[in-house]
Structures are given as C-alpha cells and as structure tokens.
DRENGU-334452 format. One record per residue (C-alpha): x, y, z; residue in one letter. Coordinates in Angstrom, 2 decimals, m for minus. Each point is the difference from the previous one (the first is absolute). Layout:
// DRENGU-334452
<site px="X" py="Y" pz="Z" type="a"/>
...
// end
This chain:
// DRENGU-334452
<site px="50.04" py="8.76" pz="m36.56" type="m"/>
<site px="m2.16" py="1.81" pz="m2.54" type="v"/>
<site px="m2.54" py="m2.86" pz="0.02" type="r"/>
<site px="m0.05" py="m0.08" pz="3.80" type="m"/>
<site px="m0.52" py="3.77" pz="0.12" type="g"/>
<site px="m2.93" py="m0.35" pz="m2.42" type="c"/>
<site px="m1.60" py="m2.75" pz="2.12" type="r"/>
<site px="0.33" py="2.07" pz="3.18" type="i"/>
<site px="m1.52" py="2.99" pz="m1.80" type="g"/>
<site px="m2.90" py="m2.13" pz="m1.20" type="l"/>
<site px="m0.70" py="m1.32" pz="3.49" type="i"/>
<site px="0.06" py="3.51" pz="1.43" type="i"/>
<site px="m2.42" py="1.15" pz="m2.74" type="a"/>
<site px="m2.43" py="m2.85" pz="0.71" type="v"/>
<site px="0.00" py="0.73" pz="3.71" type="l"/>
<site px="m0.52" py="3.71" pz="m0.67" type="f"/>
<site px="m3.00" py="m0.75" pz="m2.22" type="i"/>
<site px="m1.48" py="m2.47" pz="2.50" type="f"/>
<site px="0.15" py="2.32" pz="3.01" type="f"/>
<site px="m1.02" py="3.04" pz="m1.99" type="s"/>
<site px="m3.28" py="m1.16" pz="m1.48" type="k"/>
<site px="m2.51" py="2.81" pz="m0.40" type="p"/>
<site px="m2.76" py="0.28" pz="2.62" type="a"/>
<site px="m2.71" py="m2.60" pz="m0.58" type="g"/>
<site px="2.06" py="m1.98" pz="m2.50" type="a"/>
<site px="m1.34" py="m3.59" pz="m0.09" type="a"/>
<site px="2.16" py="m3.11" pz="0.10" type="v"/>
<site px="m2.29" py="m2.74" pz="m1.24" type="n"/>
<site px="1.63" py="m1.84" pz="m2.89" type="s"/>
<site px="1.82" py="m3.33" pz="0.19" type="s"/>
<site px="3.25" py="1.60" pz="m1.13" type="s"/>
<site px="0.09" py="2.43" pz="2.91" type="t"/>
<site px="m0.87" py="m2.61" pz="2.61" type="v"/>
<site px="3.67" py="m1.00" pz="m0.08" type="q"/>
<site px="0.82" py="3.38" pz="1.41" type="q"/>
<site px="m1.56" py="m1.17" pz="3.29" type="f"/>
<site px="0.04" py="m3.82" pz="0.12" type="s"/>
<site px="3.19" py="m1.33" pz="1.54" type="g"/>
<site px="1.27" py="3.50" pz="0.68" type="r"/>
<site px="1.08" py="1.68" pz="3.24" type="s"/>
<site px="m0.59" py="3.70" pz="0.69" type="f"/>
<site px="1.75" py="1.45" pz="3.04" type="v"/>
<site px="m0.13" py="3.53" pz="1.33" type="g"/>
<site px="m1.78" py="1.56" pz="m3.01" type="v"/>
<site px="m3.14" py="1.98" pz="m0.73" type="r"/>
<site px="m2.42" py="m1.44" pz="m2.54" type="l"/>
<site px="m1.93" py="3.11" pz="m0.97" type="s"/>
<site px="m3.52" py="m0.31" pz="m1.41" type="s"/>
<site px="0.29" py="m3.76" pz="m0.22" type="l"/>
<site px="m2.86" py="m1.40" pz="m2.10" type="h"/>
<site px="m0.38" py="m3.76" pz="m0.53" type="l"/>
<site px="m2.84" py="m1.91" pz="m1.68" type="e"/>
<site px="m0.78" py="m3.52" pz="m1.21" type="n"/>
<site px="3.31" py="m1.47" pz="1.19" type="t"/>
<site px="1.40" py="m2.88" pz="2.01" type="t"/>
<site px="3.23" py="0.97" pz="1.73" type="i"/>
<site px="2.18" py="m2.74" pz="1.54" type="r"/>
<site px="3.01" py="0.03" pz="2.29" type="n"/>
<site px="0.23" py="3.78" pz="0.26" type="m"/>
<site px="1.62" py="1.72" pz="3.02" type="v"/>
<site px="m0.81" py="3.52" pz="1.11" type="l"/>
<site px="2.09" py="1.24" pz="2.92" type="e"/>
<site px="m0.02" py="3.53" pz="1.44" type="d"/>
<site px="m2.06" py="1.11" pz="m2.99" type="v"/>
<site px="m2.33" py="2.99" pz="m0.23" type="i"/>
<site px="m2.95" py="m0.67" pz="m2.34" type="a"/>
<site px="m2.81" py="2.04" pz="1.54" type="d"/>
<site px="m2.92" py="0.83" pz="m2.26" type="g"/>
<site px="0.54" py="m3.12" pz="m2.13" type="a"/>
<site px="m2.72" py="m1.60" pz="m2.14" type="y"/>
<site px="m0.47" py="m3.80" pz="m0.16" type="f"/>
<site px="m2.76" py="m1.66" pz="m1.98" type="h"/>
<site px="m0.38" py="m3.72" pz="m0.71" type="n"/>
<site px="3.41" py="m0.92" pz="1.40" type="i"/>
<site px="1.38" py="m3.18" pz="1.56" type="v"/>
<site px="3.16" py="0.32" pz="2.12" type="f"/>
<site px="1.40" py="m3.48" pz="0.37" type="d"/>
<site px="2.85" py="m0.81" pz="2.38" type="n"/>
<site px="0.97" py="3.65" pz="0.37" type="c"/>
<site px="1.42" py="1.88" pz="2.96" type="r"/>
<site px="m1.07" py="3.48" pz="1.13" type="f"/>
<site px="2.34" py="1.20" pz="2.75" type="s"/>
<site px="m0.48" py="3.54" pz="1.35" type="r"/>
<site px="m2.02" py="1.13" pz="m3.04" type="v"/>
<site px="m2.05" py="3.18" pz="m0.01" type="d"/>
<site px="m3.26" py="m0.68" pz="m1.88" type="l"/>
<site px="m2.13" py="2.66" pz="1.69" type="r"/>
<site px="m2.96" py="1.48" pz="m1.88" type="r"/>
<site px="0.26" py="m2.59" pz="m2.77" type="s"/>
<site px="m2.73" py="m1.71" pz="m2.00" type="f"/>
<site px="m0.43" py="m3.80" pz="0.06" type="f"/>
<site px="m2.68" py="m1.82" pz="m2.02" type="e"/>
<site px="m0.02" py="m3.77" pz="m0.70" type="d"/>
<site px="3.43" py="m0.47" pz="1.57" type="v"/>
<site px="1.42" py="m3.21" pz="1.47" type="v"/>
<site px="3.04" py="m0.33" pz="2.27" type="f"/>
<site px="0.76" py="m3.71" pz="m0.14" type="r"/>
<site px="2.88" py="m1.66" pz="1.84" type="n"/>
<site px="1.36" py="3.43" pz="0.76" type="c"/>
<site px="1.79" py="1.61" pz="2.94" type="i"/>
<site px="m1.13" py="3.44" pz="1.04" type="l"/>
<site px="1.93" py="1.40" pz="2.95" type="e"/>
<site px="0.88" py="3.12" pz="1.93" type="s"/>
<site px="3.28" py="0.35" pz="1.86" type="g"/>
<site px="2.99" py="2.12" pz="0.80" type="k"/>
<site px="1.98" py="1.57" pz="m2.79" type="a"/>
<site px="3.77" py="0.15" pz="m0.14" type="a"/>
<site px="0.00" py="3.22" pz="2.11" type="d"/>
<site px="m2.01" py="m1.74" pz="2.75" type="g"/>
<site px="m3.28" py="1.84" pz="m0.61" type="t"/>
<site px="m3.28" py="m1.94" pz="m0.21" type="l"/>
<site px="m1.46" py="m0.04" pz="m3.49" type="r"/>
<site px="m3.37" py="m1.45" pz="m0.87" type="l"/>
<site px="m1.31" py="m1.83" pz="m2.95" type="t"/>
<site px="m2.93" py="2.36" pz="m0.15" type="n"/>
<site px="m3.36" py="m0.14" pz="m1.82" type="f"/>
<site px="m1.54" py="2.80" pz="2.00" type="e"/>
<site px="m2.76" py="1.97" pz="m1.73" type="g"/>
<site px="m0.06" py="m2.28" pz="m3.06" type="s"/>
<site px="m3.13" py="m0.87" pz="m2.03" type="s"/>
<site px="m0.59" py="m3.75" pz="m0.15" type="v"/>
<site px="m2.39" py="m2.23" pz="m1.85" type="n"/>
<site px="0.32" py="m3.77" pz="m0.26" type="n"/>
<site px="3.47" py="m0.37" pz="1.55" type="v"/>
<site px="1.21" py="m3.41" pz="1.13" type="l"/>
<site px="2.90" py="m0.96" pz="2.26" type="f"/>
<site px="0.52" py="m3.72" pz="m0.43" type="e"/>
<site px="2.60" py="m2.21" pz="1.72" type="q"/>
<site px="2.01" py="3.11" pz="0.74" type="s"/>
<site px="1.79" py="1.45" pz="3.03" type="r"/>
<site px="m1.08" py="3.42" pz="1.24" type="l"/>
<site px="2.31" py="1.29" pz="2.71" type="y"/>
<site px="m1.01" py="3.27" pz="1.64" type="k"/>
<site px="m1.40" py="1.37" pz="m3.26" type="v"/>
<site px="m2.14" py="3.11" pz="0.26" type="r"/>
<site px="m3.39" py="m0.70" pz="m1.57" type="l"/>
<site px="m1.66" py="3.10" pz="1.46" type="a"/>
<site px="m2.76" py="2.34" pz="m1.14" type="e"/>
<site px="m0.64" py="m2.08" pz="m3.16" type="l"/>
<site px="m2.83" py="1.27" pz="m2.17" type="r"/>
<site px="m2.22" py="m2.77" pz="m1.34" type="g"/>
<site px="m3.19" py="1.52" pz="m1.48" type="s"/>
<site px="m1.44" py="m3.48" pz="0.42" type="g"/>
<site px="3.17" py="m1.79" pz="m1.17" type="g"/>
<site px="1.71" py="m2.92" pz="1.70" type="s"/>
<site px="3.27" py="m0.99" pz="1.63" type="v"/>
<site px="0.45" py="m3.73" pz="0.51" type="s"/>
<site px="2.44" py="m2.14" pz="1.98" type="f"/>
<site px="0.25" py="m3.61" pz="m1.07" type="k"/>
<site px="2.29" py="m2.69" pz="1.42" type="k"/>
<site px="1.76" py="2.61" pz="2.11" type="i"/>
<site px="1.85" py="m1.30" pz="3.07" type="t"/>
<site px="2.57" py="2.77" pz="0.55" type="d"/>
<site px="m1.87" py="3.29" pz="0.48" type="l"/>
<site px="1.66" py="2.25" pz="2.58" type="v"/>
<site px="m1.73" py="3.27" pz="0.92" type="p"/>
<site px="1.60" py="3.39" pz="m0.32" type="e"/>
<site px="2.32" py="0.74" pz="2.89" type="e"/>
<site px="m1.34" py="2.25" pz="2.78" type="g"/>
<site px="m3.72" py="0.01" pz="m0.92" type="c"/>
<site px="m0.74" py="m3.71" pz="m0.63" type="e"/>
<site px="m1.82" py="0.99" pz="m3.20" type="l"/>
<site px="m0.40" py="m2.58" pz="m2.77" type="l"/>
<site px="m2.29" py="2.04" pz="m2.23" type="l"/>
<site px="m2.31" py="3.04" pz="0.16" type="s"/>
<site px="m2.09" py="1.73" pz="m2.61" type="g"/>
<site px="m3.31" py="1.20" pz="m1.31" type="l"/>
<site px="m2.69" py="m1.81" pz="m2.02" type="e"/>
<site px="2.03" py="m3.20" pz="m0.23" type="l"/>
<site px="m0.80" py="m3.68" pz="m0.18" type="r"/>
<site px="2.73" py="m1.92" pz="1.79" type="v"/>
<site px="0.10" py="m3.78" pz="m0.30" type="s"/>
<site px="2.16" py="m2.57" pz="1.71" type="v"/>
<site px="0.12" py="m3.60" pz="m1.20" type="e"/>
<site px="2.10" py="m3.03" pz="0.99" type="d"/>
<site px="2.23" py="2.27" pz="2.10" type="s"/>
<site px="1.52" py="0.41" pz="3.47" type="l"/>
<site px="m0.32" py="3.46" pz="1.55" type="i"/>
<site px="1.79" py="0.42" pz="3.33" type="s"/>
<site px="m0.38" py="3.42" pz="1.56" type="g"/>
<site px="m0.86" py="3.33" pz="m1.55" type="g"/>
<site px="m3.08" py="1.96" pz="m0.90" type="k"/>
<site px="m2.10" py="0.49" pz="m3.13" type="i"/>
<site px="m2.24" py="3.08" pz="0.07" type="k"/>
<site px="m1.97" py="1.12" pz="m3.06" type="v"/>
<site px="m2.84" py="2.49" pz="m0.02" type="q"/>
<site px="m3.09" py="0.78" pz="m2.00" type="m"/>
<site px="0.09" py="2.86" pz="m2.47" type="g"/>
<site px="m2.73" py="1.96" pz="m1.71" type="e"/>
<site px="m0.89" py="m2.79" pz="m2.44" type="k"/>
<site px="1.41" py="m3.34" pz="1.11" type="n"/>
<site px="0.16" py="m2.07" pz="3.16" type="k"/>
<site px="3.20" py="m1.54" pz="1.24" type="s"/>
<site px="0.20" py="m3.78" pz="0.43" type="f"/>
<site px="2.29" py="m2.53" pz="1.60" type="l"/>
<site px="m0.53" py="m3.50" pz="m1.41" type="l"/>
<site px="1.93" py="m3.03" pz="1.24" type="a"/>
<site px="m0.15" py="m3.73" pz="m0.43" type="r"/>
<site px="2.17" py="m2.97" pz="0.89" type="n"/>
<site px="2.47" py="2.19" pz="1.87" type="s"/>
<site px="1.55" py="0.31" pz="3.49" type="i"/>
<site px="m0.09" py="3.30" pz="1.92" type="f"/>
<site px="1.87" py="0.54" pz="3.24" type="s"/>
<site px="0.35" py="3.27" pz="1.91" type="g"/>
<site px="m1.83" py="1.69" pz="m2.87" type="f"/>
<site px="m2.35" py="3.00" pz="m0.12" type="s"/>
<site px="m2.43" py="0.66" pz="m2.86" type="g"/>
<site px="m2.35" py="2.96" pz="m0.30" type="y"/>
<site px="m2.20" py="0.53" pz="m3.07" type="c"/>
<site px="m3.54" py="0.77" pz="m1.06" type="d"/>
<site px="m0.59" py="m3.71" pz="m0.57" type="a"/>
<site px="1.94" py="m3.14" pz="0.89" type="i"/>
<site px="m0.55" py="m3.55" pz="m1.30" type="f"/>
<site px="2.20" py="m2.83" pz="1.28" type="m"/>
<site px="m0.48" py="m3.74" pz="m0.70" type="q"/>
<site px="2.09" py="m3.08" pz="0.85" type="d"/>
<site px="2.48" py="2.07" pz="2.00" type="c"/>
<site px="1.84" py="m0.41" pz="3.28" type="t"/>
<site px="m0.09" py="3.26" pz="1.97" type="i"/>
<site px="1.88" py="0.45" pz="3.28" type="a"/>
<site px="0.60" py="2.96" pz="2.31" type="d"/>
<site px="m1.46" py="2.37" pz="m2.58" type="s"/>
<site px="m2.43" py="2.89" pz="m0.31" type="h"/>
<site px="m2.64" py="0.30" pz="m2.75" type="l"/>
<site px="m2.24" py="3.02" pz="m0.37" type="g"/>
<site px="m2.48" py="0.90" pz="m2.76" type="a"/>
<site px="m3.51" py="1.27" pz="m0.66" type="a"/>
<site px="m0.80" py="m3.36" pz="m1.63" type="e"/>
<site px="1.93" py="m3.11" pz="0.87" type="i"/>
<site px="m0.21" py="m3.69" pz="m0.81" type="v"/>
<site px="2.35" py="m2.58" pz="1.52" type="v"/>
<site px="m0.97" py="m3.56" pz="m0.80" type="r"/>
<site px="1.41" py="m3.56" pz="0.06" type="d"/>
<site px="3.04" py="1.33" pz="1.87" type="s"/>
<site px="1.81" py="m0.34" pz="3.34" type="s"/>
<site px="0.26" py="2.96" pz="2.31" type="l"/>
<site px="1.97" py="0.24" pz="3.24" type="s"/>
<site px="0.73" py="3.10" pz="2.10" type="g"/>
<site px="m1.63" py="2.15" pz="m2.70" type="t"/>
<site px="m2.27" py="3.02" pz="0.23" type="e"/>
<site px="m2.71" py="0.57" pz="m2.60" type="v"/>
<site px="m1.90" py="3.30" pz="m0.28" type="l"/>
<site px="m2.84" py="0.99" pz="m2.34" type="c"/>
<site px="m2.00" py="3.20" pz="m0.27" type="t"/>
<site px="m2.60" py="m1.16" pz="m2.54" type="d"/>
<site px="m0.48" py="m3.74" pz="m0.56" type="t"/>
<site px="2.33" py="m2.88" pz="0.82" type="g"/>
<site px="m0.04" py="m3.78" pz="m0.33" type="y"/>
<site px="2.20" py="m2.48" pz="1.81" type="l"/>
<site px="m1.04" py="m3.24" pz="m1.63" type="a"/>
<site px="1.08" py="m3.59" pz="0.66" type="y"/>
<site px="3.34" py="0.86" pz="1.57" type="n"/>
<site px="2.12" py="m1.59" pz="2.72" type="h"/>
<site px="0.82" py="2.08" pz="3.10" type="y"/>
<site px="2.82" py="m1.66" pz="1.97" type="p"/>
<site px="1.62" py="1.73" pz="2.92" type="a"/>
<site px="3.37" py="1.54" pz="m0.79" type="d"/>
<site px="3.26" py="m1.01" pz="1.70" type="s"/>
<site px="m0.67" py="2.45" pz="2.88" type="r"/>
<site px="m3.49" py="m1.33" pz="0.54" type="g"/>
<site px="m1.70" py="3.23" pz="m1.15" type="s"/>
<site px="m3.05" py="m0.24" pz="m2.23" type="c"/>
<site px="m1.25" py="1.79" pz="m3.06" type="n"/>
<site px="m2.10" py="3.13" pz="0.36" type="a"/>
<site px="m2.71" py="1.12" pz="m2.45" type="v"/>
<site px="m1.88" py="3.28" pz="0.21" type="r"/>
<site px="m2.61" py="1.79" pz="m2.06" type="a"/>
<site px="0.32" py="3.77" pz="0.44" type="l"/>
<site px="m2.90" py="2.41" pz="0.20" type="g"/>
<site px="m2.96" py="m1.38" pz="m1.91" type="r"/>
<site px="2.07" py="m2.59" pz="m1.84" type="g"/>
<site px="m1.01" py="m3.69" pz="0.05" type="k"/>
<site px="2.25" py="m3.04" pz="0.16" type="l"/>
<site px="m1.17" py="m3.55" pz="m0.71" type="y"/>
<site px="1.88" py="m2.94" pz="1.53" type="i"/>
<site px="m0.97" py="m3.23" pz="m1.81" type="l"/>
<site px="1.51" py="m3.26" pz="1.12" type="h"/>
<site px="m0.10" py="m3.76" pz="m0.46" type="r"/>
<site px="3.08" py="m1.26" pz="1.85" type="d"/>
<site px="m0.86" py="m1.79" pz="3.27" type="p"/>
<site px="3.35" py="0.95" pz="1.56" type="a"/>
<site px="m0.23" py="2.90" pz="2.51" type="p"/>
<site px="0.77" py="3.36" pz="m1.57" type="a"/>
<site px="2.26" py="2.46" pz="1.80" type="h"/>
<site px="m1.94" py="3.07" pz="m0.96" type="l"/>
<site px="m1.16" py="3.08" pz="1.86" type="s"/>
<site px="m2.65" py="2.38" pz="m1.29" type="m"/>
<site px="m1.29" py="3.50" pz="0.60" type="g"/>
<site px="m1.43" py="3.22" pz="m1.36" type="g"/>
<site px="m2.53" py="0.86" pz="m2.69" type="g"/>
<site px="m2.29" py="m2.79" pz="m1.22" type="n"/>
<site px="1.16" py="m3.62" pz="0.18" type="l"/>
<site px="m1.52" py="m3.30" pz="m1.09" type="e"/>
<site px="1.55" py="m3.39" pz="0.75" type="a"/>
<site px="m1.21" py="m3.41" pz="m1.13" type="r"/>
<site px="1.01" py="m3.59" pz="0.64" type="n"/>
<site px="3.08" py="0.70" pz="2.11" type="i"/>
<site px="1.52" py="m1.09" pz="3.31" type="t"/>
<site px="1.79" py="2.89" pz="1.70" type="l"/>
<site px="2.91" py="m0.73" pz="2.35" type="a"/>
<site px="m0.12" py="2.50" pz="2.89" type="a"/>
<site px="m0.74" py="3.05" pz="m2.16" type="p"/>
<site px="0.01" py="3.61" pz="1.13" type="m"/>
<site px="m3.17" py="1.91" pz="m0.93" type="l"/>
<site px="0.46" py="3.30" pz="1.86" type="g"/>
<site px="2.37" py="2.94" pz="m0.10" type="s"/>
<site px="1.22" py="2.20" pz="2.85" type="k"/>
<site px="m0.09" py="2.97" pz="m2.40" type="t"/>
<site px="m3.80" py="m0.07" pz="0.22" type="g"/>
<site px="m0.44" py="m1.09" pz="m3.63" type="e"/>
<site px="m3.64" py="m0.88" pz="m0.70" type="v"/>
<site px="m1.04" py="m3.12" pz="m1.85" type="t"/>
<site px="m3.19" py="1.07" pz="m1.73" type="r"/>
<site px="m1.20" py="m3.48" pz="m0.83" type="r"/>
<site px="1.24" py="m3.56" pz="0.52" type="l"/>
<site px="m1.91" py="m2.79" pz="m1.80" type="d"/>
<site px="0.96" py="m3.60" pz="0.80" type="l"/>
<site px="m1.15" py="m3.26" pz="m1.55" type="r"/>
<site px="1.32" py="m3.41" pz="1.06" type="n"/>
<site px="2.78" py="1.49" pz="2.12" type="v"/>
<site px="1.83" py="m1.51" pz="3.00" type="i"/>
<site px="1.86" py="2.14" pz="2.50" type="f"/>
<site px="2.62" py="m1.88" pz="1.97" type="k"/>
<site px="0.52" py="2.55" pz="2.74" type="g"/>
<site px="1.39" py="3.43" pz="m0.77" type="g"/>
<site px="m0.22" py="3.60" pz="1.14" type="s"/>
<site px="m2.91" py="2.32" pz="m0.62" type="w"/>
<site px="1.47" py="2.64" pz="2.26" type="r"/>
<site px="m1.02" py="3.55" pz="m1.03" type="y"/>
<site px="m2.30" py="m1.40" pz="m2.71" type="l"/>
<site px="m2.59" py="2.56" pz="m1.17" type="r"/>
<site px="m2.45" py="m1.84" pz="m2.24" type="l"/>
<site px="m3.06" py="1.86" pz="m1.27" type="l"/>
<site px="m1.88" py="m2.83" pz="m1.76" type="s"/>
<site px="0.17" py="m3.46" pz="m1.51" type="g"/>
<site px="m1.73" py="m3.28" pz="m0.82" type="q"/>
<site px="1.51" py="m3.26" pz="1.27" type="w"/>
<site px="m1.08" py="m3.44" pz="m1.18" type="e"/>
<site px="1.40" py="m3.32" pz="1.18" type="n"/>
<site px="2.67" py="1.68" pz="2.14" type="v"/>
<site px="1.87" py="m1.96" pz="2.66" type="v"/>
<site px="1.98" py="1.83" pz="2.71" type="i"/>
<site px="2.42" py="m1.91" pz="2.23" type="e"/>
<site px="1.71" py="1.47" pz="3.10" type="p"/>
<site px="1.84" py="1.99" pz="0.94" type="p"/>
<site px="m1.11" py="3.19" pz="m1.78" type="v"/>
<site px="1.17" py="3.17" pz="1.74" type="i"/>
<site px="m2.74" py="2.67" pz="m0.02" type="v"/>
<site px="1.53" py="2.84" pz="1.98" type="d"/>
<site px="m1.70" py="3.28" pz="m0.99" type="e"/>
<site px="m1.92" py="m1.68" pz="m2.85" type="s"/>
<site px="m3.23" py="1.27" pz="m1.46" type="r"/>
<site px="m2.16" py="m1.93" pz="m2.51" type="l"/>
<site px="m3.15" py="1.58" pz="m1.36" type="e"/>
<site px="m2.81" py="m1.19" pz="m2.29" type="n"/>
<site px="1.41" py="m3.47" pz="m0.57" type="v"/>
<site px="m2.60" py="m2.56" pz="m1.08" type="a"/>
<site px="1.01" py="m3.65" pz="0.39" type="a"/>
<site px="m1.37" py="m3.32" pz="m1.25" type="y"/>
<site px="1.39" py="m3.21" pz="1.47" type="n"/>
<site px="2.65" py="1.71" pz="2.18" type="l"/>
<site px="1.76" py="m2.69" pz="2.02" type="q"/>
<site px="2.22" py="m0.11" pz="3.12" type="f"/>
<site px="0.86" py="m3.73" pz="0.05" type="p"/>
<site px="2.58" py="0.33" pz="2.78" type="l"/>
<site px="m2.04" py="2.33" pz="2.14" type="g"/>
<site px="m0.12" py="3.77" pz="0.33" type="e"/>
<site px="3.10" py="1.15" pz="m1.91" type="p"/>
<site px="0.48" py="3.51" pz="1.40" type="w"/>
<site px="3.08" py="0.83" pz="2.00" type="s"/>
<site px="1.19" py="3.19" pz="1.70" type="g"/>
<site px="m3.46" py="1.19" pz="0.97" type="i"/>
<site px="0.99" py="0.49" pz="3.65" type="e"/>
<site px="3.16" py="1.97" pz="m0.88" type="e"/>
<site px="m1.72" py="2.26" pz="m2.53" type="s"/>
<site px="0.33" py="3.69" pz="0.89" type="e"/>
<site px="m3.01" py="0.98" pz="m2.15" type="a"/>
<site px="m3.50" py="m1.32" pz="m0.39" type="s"/>
<site px="m0.62" py="m2.80" pz="m2.48" type="l"/>
<site px="m2.88" py="m0.05" pz="m2.41" type="y"/>
<site px="m1.03" py="m3.05" pz="m1.98" type="f"/>
<site px="m2.87" py="0.89" pz="m2.30" type="g"/>
<site px="m0.45" py="m3.58" pz="m1.23" type="l"/>
<site px="m3.48" py="m0.98" pz="m1.19" type="m"/>
<site px="m0.69" py="m3.59" pz="m0.82" type="r"/>
<site px="m2.42" py="m0.84" pz="m2.82" type="r"/>
<site px="m1.70" py="m3.31" pz="m0.92" type="p"/>
<site px="0.56" py="m0.02" pz="m3.76" type="v"/>
<site px="3.12" py="0.21" pz="m2.16" type="p"/>
<site px="0.95" py="3.10" pz="m1.97" type="f"/>
<site px="0.07" py="0.39" pz="m3.74" type="s"/>
<site px="3.49" py="0.40" pz="m1.46" type="w"/>
<site px="1.03" py="1.32" pz="m3.40" type="e"/>
<site px="2.41" py="m1.92" pz="m2.13" type="e"/>
<site px="3.42" py="1.70" pz="0.02" type="v"/>
<site px="1.79" py="0.43" pz="m3.31" type="h"/>
<site px="3.80" py="0.31" pz="0.36" type="v"/>
<site px="1.27" py="2.32" pz="m2.74" type="p"/>
<site px="2.61" py="m1.14" pz="m2.48" type="a"/>
<site px="2.35" py="2.39" pz="m1.86" type="p"/>
<site px="m2.33" py="m0.23" pz="m2.99" type="e"/>
<site px="m2.71" py="1.64" pz="2.11" type="d"/>
<site px="2.31" py="3.00" pz="0.24" type="w"/>
<site px="0.59" py="m0.01" pz="m3.75" type="g"/>
<site px="3.44" py="m1.66" pz="0.30" type="i"/>
<site px="1.16" py="m3.12" pz="m1.80" type="v"/>
<site px="3.22" py="m1.86" pz="0.79" type="w"/>
<site px="1.95" py="m0.08" pz="m3.20" type="r"/>
<site px="3.43" py="m0.07" pz="m1.52" type="k"/>
<site px="1.82" py="3.20" pz="0.88" type="t"/>
<site px="2.62" py="2.12" pz="m1.76" type="g"/>
<site px="2.18" py="m0.23" pz="m3.06" type="g"/>
<site px="m0.49" py="m0.88" pz="m3.62" type="h"/>
// end
C-alpha cells in the first residue's frame, strides 16, 4: 500500500508539472516528446504550449483548449484533434500527416470547433489528413503558405461553407479532391495572396485571391475570381472565371456540364483575358466584359452579350469558329478578327458592334444572323473588312515562377 501510494503521488506530481509549465516554456527535447506521443488529453487546458523540433505520433487531443500556442518545426503524424481550440496560435514549418482534425458536438450537445482562427501561419502542410468542419479563418500569412496535399476528405465549416480565409497567404492544393466550400484570401500591405493548384479535382468550389494558378485540374460547377489568373491544361465545366487585371485560359477542355450549361469567362473593367486553345473539339464557353482575346478555338453556341448592359471593350479573335450562339445585348466597342468563321444561327437581338476590323471573315452556311425581325431595338454592325492580315504579338502564359513562387517541399523538419 505504501508503494502504491508513492506511485500515485508521483503520477500526480508529473501531471501537475506538465500542465503547469511556465508561460513560453519550450518542449523540444527527445525526452519530453514522450509526454505527447501516444498520449490522450481530454477536457484539459494546455496553457502557453510551446513545441519545437519535434515529431509527435499517435496523440489525441479532445475538448482541449490550447489557444495562443507556439509550434515550430513540428510533424504531427497520425494524430487526432477533436474540438480543439487553437485560436491565435503560431505555426511555422508544421506538418499534419495522416491526421484527423474535426469539429463536432460535445457531450452537452453544443457545437465545438477545432479552431485555428486568427493564427499566424508559415509553411504549414496538411497531408493525407481529414479536415471536418475545421475553422481555418482569418489566418495571417505575411507571405507564408498553407498547403493541402493528397487531401480527399475536406469538409467546409458548417453554415458558411468556408474552407479557409486569411490575409497575405499562399494557399496550394496538390493531388487532392475538393468538393464544395470556399477559399478566400486577400492582399495585405506587403504581400499578395495566391491560390496554386495542380493535379486536383474541384467541384462546387469557390476561390477568390489576388492571383490564381491552376494546372492539370478538373474544375466543375465552380467560381474562380482574381486580379491575375492562369488556368491551363485543365478541364472546366459549368465554371465561371473572372479577372480584373490579366487572365489566361490556356490549352484547356471545355465540355458541357450535366445540365448542358457552359462555362462563362469575363474580364471586368479594363482587365484582359486571353483564351488560347489547340483542341479541335467544340468548347462550351461564353465570354463577355473587359478586353478579350481568343485564338484557335471552336465555340459551341456561345453567349457574348449580357442583359445587364455590360460593355465588352475589345474582342480580338484569331482562327475562331462560331457554331451558332447568342449575341443578344452584346455591346462591343472594338476588335480585330482574323480567319473567323460564323455559322448560323446567331441571335443578334439588341446587339451593337463598333469599330471591328475583319480579315477573312467567312459565313460558309450563309448569313448567320437570327432574330433581326424580332429585335425591339436597332442593330448596328460596325464591321470593316480589310485586305491584309493583322500583326499579332506572341502571348506568354505566366508560370508560378514568374510570380516569384516555386513549387517545393512544404512543412516540417
């Protein structure tokens, strides 16, 4: 009995020391790793938690408060974070690998979040992990990154469909499946925000950043908006793409979605969007607004106008085929068209084209215009044919390196 009493006293003393570490105390030696690896912590507060240069395996945190924690050069491997408060914490060079991070209802029935809100992040990686309704909101990046790699179970926060929001962040998605939810990161005083994705599938997704680069992706029923945007070597269906500065849709496929609706691309204000193509299959793609340039593409019944009265400042076309479509309400101020083929029917109700110069404009199936008799407003086609081709500049499609970004190994030691 005496020995048992001593052992119980020793255990109580160890627990007291562990949960009463002074503020800012670091846990970074191999001997103290055992305090976390393989351990479960339920319903406790980990005050001033400070971890560095550590790999922690098979740890469980459940109903834990650890706000204001500090993590540097940490790998969490096969750990579970269930209803854990990590608000206003610091994460640098941190990996969550094969982990489960989840929000849910506590024993009393109240909803409790695994919450990273307001945290500072730099070089954080979620790899092959499950994120279920985790709050990754108002993250502060200062040019740092958050990466998702081999993620197939990412469920947005309940009620707001938010996957991630923040300031001055570089968000990357690789080899992942994102179904639903929104990523919204904004520019700060010093750094742009970026969304970079490759070899991933997006469905019902919304992404809004200063700059977006996506390559080798499948994108369906989604919305993408940025000042600068590049989507290349990808498949888009039922997707809207907006740019306010410069955008490039290069060498993509544009199939119709299951409802038969097409993609829509728009340049806002004085922004310019390039559409570069080399696939002979008809593209289900509508265009409007700002300044647009399309090359080497066959458009399947596209819409070019907008009932809202949106003006397309300039539309340049080279080696483009229109297979019918609607130009209803189109307001086009200028353009140069070379080797353009237009097949009927093209609806031109209340359409107005001004200052369009054309070389080798063809109507192989006869006059393509439809709806002229039913039009309630006057039509104006300011098309001027010219005998010689135009000069065209070579278009350079930016890579992440042009933005000062290099794909590289992310997170951890």
